[in-house]
C-alpha positions in Angstrom: -21.6 37.0 33.9 -18.7 36.2 35.4 -15.9 34.0 34.6 -13.5 31.5 36.0 -9.8 32.1 35.2 -7.8 28.6 34.6 -4.3 28.6 36.5 -1.7 27.8 33.8 0.6 25.9 36.5 -2.5 23.8 37.3 -3.1 22.6 34.0 0.5 22.0 33.2 0.5 19.8 36.4 -2.6 18.1 35.3 -1.0 17.5 31.5 2.2 16.5 33.1 0.6 13.8 35.6 -1.4 12.3 32.2 2.0 11.9 30.2 4.0 10.5 32.8 1.5 8.1 34.1 1.2 9.1 37.8 1.7 11.8 40.4 5.0 10.8 41.2 6.5 10.9 37.8 4.9 14.0 37.1 6.4 15.3 40.4 9.9 14.3 39.1 9.6 16.0 35.9 8.3 19.2 37.4 10.6 19.4 40.4 7.9 18.8 42.9 6.8 16.2 45.2 4.1 13.7 44.7 2.0 15.3 47.4 2.5 18.7 46.0 1.2 17.4 42.7 -1.9 16.1 44.4 -2.9 19.3 46.0 -2.7 20.7 42.5 -5.1 18.6 40.8 -7.2 18.9 43.8 -7.4 22.6 43.5 -7.9 22.4 39.9 -10.8 19.7 40.3 -12.2 22.4 43.0 -11.9 25.2 40.4 -13.8 23.4 37.6 -15.8 21.6 40.5 -15.6 18.3 38.5 -13.2 15.1 39.1 -10.8 14.8 36.6 -8.9 11.5 38.0 -10.7 8.3 38.9 -8.6 7.3 42.1 -10.3 4.0 42.6 -7.6 2.0 41.2 -3.8 2.2 41.8 -2.6 4.1 38.9 -5.2 7.4 38.3 -7.1 7.1 35.4 -9.1 9.8 33.5 -13.0 10.5 34.2 -15.0 11.6 31.1 -14.3 15.5 32.5 -10.7 14.3 32.5 -10.9 13.2 29.0 -12.3 16.5 28.0 -10.0 18.6 29.6 -6.9 17.1 28.6 -7.9 18.3 25.1 -8.7 21.9 25.9 -5.5 21.9 28.2 -3.0 20.9 25.8 -4.5 23.5 23.3 -4.2 26.2 26.0 -0.7 25.4 27.2 0.5 25.3 23.4 -1.0 28.7 22.9 0.5 29.8 26.1 3.8 28.8 25.2 4.0 30.1 22.2 3.0 33.3 22.8 5.4 33.8 25.5 8.0 32.6 23.4 7.3 34.8 20.6 7.8 38.0 22.9 11.0 36.3 24.5 12.6 35.7 21.0 11.0 38.7 18.9 14.5 39.7 17.3 14.6 36.1 15.8 15.9 36.7 12.2 17.3 35.1 9.4 17.3 32.1 7.0 17.8 28.7 7.4 18.3 25.8 5.1 16.7 22.9 6.6 16.8 19.1 5.1 14.2 16.8 6.3 13.7 12.8 6.2 10.7 12.1 3.6 8.9 9.8 6.1 9.0 12.8 8.9 6.9 15.4 6.7 3.5 14.3 6.2 2.7 13.6 9.7 4.6 16.6 11.5 6.7 19.3 9.4 3.7 21.1 7.9 2.3 21.8 11.3 5.5 22.6 13.0 6.7 25.2 10.1 3.1 26.8 10.3 3.3 27.5 14.0 7.2 28.2 13.6 6.4 31.1 10.9 3.3 32.8 12.8 5.9 32.7 16.0 8.8 34.1 14.2 7.9 35.7 10.7 11.2 37.1 10.3 13.0 34.1 10.0 12.7 32.1 6.6 13.1 28.5 6.2 13.7 26.7 2.7 12.9 23.0 3.0 14.4 20.4 1.0 12.5 16.8 1.3 14.6 13.5 0.5 16.4 10.6 1.5 19.3 10.4 3.7 21.9 10.1 1.4 20.7 12.6 -1.1 20.5 15.3 2.1 23.8 14.7 3.3 25.1 14.9 -0.1 23.2 18.2 -0.4 24.6 19.2 2.7 28.1 18.4 2.0 27.9 20.7 -1.1 26.7 23.4 0.9 23.2 23.8 0.0 21.7 23.0 3.5 22.4 24.3 6.7 21.2 21.1 9.1 19.7 17.9 8.6 17.2 15.6 9.8 18.0 12.4 8.9 17.5 8.5 10.1 20.0 6.9 11.9 19.8 3.1 11.0 22.0 2.0 14.2 20.8 3.6 17.6 23.7 4.7 19.6 26.1 5.2 16.6 27.0 8.3 14.7 26.9 11.8 15.0 24.2 14.3 15.5 21.7 15.2 18.3 19.0 13.0 18.8 15.5 13.9 18.3 13.4 10.7 18.2 13.6 7.1 18.9 11.0 5.2 17.1 10.0 1.7 16.4 9.9 0.0 12.9 6.8 -2.1 12.4 5.4 -4.5 9.9 2.1 -2.9 8.9 -0.6 -3.8 6.6 -4.3 -2.7 6.0 -6.8 -3.6 8.9 -8.6 -6.3 6.4 -5.3 -7.5 4.7 -4.8 -11.4 5.3 -1.3 -12.7 4.7 -0.8 -16.0 2.8 1.9 -17.9 4.6 2.5 -20.2 1.7 3.0 -17.4 -0.7 6.0 -14.8 -0.8 5.3 -11.7 1.2 3.8 -8.8 -1.2 6.0 -5.7 -0.1 5.3 -2.1 -0.4 8.8 -0.3 -0.2 10.6 2.9 -0.8 13.4 2.3 -3.7 17.1 1.6 -2.7 18.8 2.6 -0.8 16.0 2.7 2.0 16.6 1.9 5.7 13.1 0.7 6.2 13.4 -1.6 2.8 17.0 -3.4 3.8 15.8 -3.9 7.3 12.8 -5.5 6.3 14.4 -7.8 3.8 17.5 -8.7 5.9 14.8 -9.5 8.4 12.9 -11.9 6.2 15.4 -13.5 4.7 16.9 -14.3 8.1 13.8 -16.1 8.6 14.1 -17.8 5.0 10.7 -16.5 4.3 9.9 -15.7 0.7 9.4 -12.0 -0.5 8.5 -10.2 -3.6 8.2 -6.6 -4.1 4.6 -5.5 -5.2 4.8 -1.9 -5.8 7.7 1.0 -5.2 7.0 4.6 -4.6 9.6 7.4 -4.3 7.7 8.6 -1.4 6.3 7.5 2.0 2.8 8.8 1.0 3.0 6.4 -1.8 4.0 3.5 0.3 1.1 4.2 3.1 -1.3 4.7 0.4 -0.7 1.3 -1.4 -0.7 -0.2 2.1 -4.0 1.0 3.4 -5.3 -0.2 -0.6 -4.5 -3.4 0.7 -1.7 -3.8 -2.1 0.7 -5.5 0.4 2.7 -5.1 3.7 5.6 -2.4 4.5 8.1 -1.9 6.9 7.4 1.6 8.8 8.3 3.8 11.5 5.4 3.7 14.0 4.4 7.1 13.5 3.5 6.2 10.0 0.8 4.1 11.2 -2.7 5.3 10.6 -6.5 3.9 11.8 -6.6 2.0 8.7 -3.6 0.0 9.5 -2.4 -2.6 11.8 1.0 -4.1 12.7 1.9 -7.9 11.8 3.1 -10.0 14.7 5.7 -12.4 15.1 3.0 -15.2 15.2 2.2 -14.2 11.9 5.8 -15.0 10.4 6.9 -11.1 10.8 10.2 -11.0 12.9 10.6 -7.8 15.2 12.8 -5.3 13.4 15.4 -3.2 15.3 14.3 0.3 15.9 15.9 3.9 14.4 16.5 7.0 15.5 15.8 10.7 14.0 18.9 12.9 14.8 19.9 16.8 13.9 23.2 17.1 11.9 25.3 20.3 11.3 24.4 22.2 14.4 26.2 25.5 14.3 26.5 28.0 17.4 26.3 31.0 14.6 22.6 29.5 13.6 21.5 29.1 17.0 19.3 31.7 17.1 17.5 30.0 14.8 17.9 26.6 15.3 16.8 26.9 18.9 13.1 27.7 18.7 12.9 25.5 16.0 14.3 22.5 17.8 11.5 23.5 20.5 8.7 22.9 18.1 10.1 19.8 16.7 10.4 18.7 20.4 6.8 19.8 21.2 5.2 18.2 18.2 6.9 14.9 19.1 5.7 14.7 22.9 3.4 11.9 23.8 -0.3 12.5 23.0 0.6 14.7 19.9 -0.1 12.6 17.0 -1.0 13.7 13.6 -3.4 11.4 11.3 -2.8 10.4 8.0 -6.0 8.8 7.0 -8.5 10.7 5.0 
């Protein structure tokens, strides 16, 4: 039985067109013209003998075969990139003490560290999870090398920007808010950026609220929300299929977004941080969205 070998460049072009939202934008990302991107997609379709894009509309949309290919293409490219990186940096070794904002952990960190340890078995990472203040205090005491923490005021403060994210009002899909009653809130304890920003917004609107449920972990807050106990102000990445957002029309004011930043980069640890940051960046790309629902 003969086999057809997929071209990695064609798969990367295909995924980039999807993520960028079009041939022109994808070409700009890959340093190629719109015409060159179209040719690559046509070659991919000829190789597979299937159409992956429906070009009948102004913006190309995926066909059913294209949707199926996208899932495989992401997995193939991910494995390819990790394999190449594994042999490009075979001598990376050492220990890195990493502090991570608690909300980032359930969705992303386990997968990042698992893949990272497979590609860099000689790099040992110690992880401390907590709220911003406790992480920075540990870093000042010399207990942590680098910290991935939240920035309450976008564009301010030091550190390397990893991710910008919306802050949303969320509740269970079946939950209905009583406009005449104080808003039941599920939240982390103070100090918490989400908590403070949510309360300030409600008070500015003159809307009453009461804390119904407090948890020391973001998993506890999301569990309470999914159970229908109340409303929470949470980053967009904490959303699950069993939740919905609450709009301005329902009496919930828009909240300013947040930033996730890396603090404490040091050239001496560059050989450890560079590959880890690459894994983090890959996990946060569009289309990569772990679920917290069970």
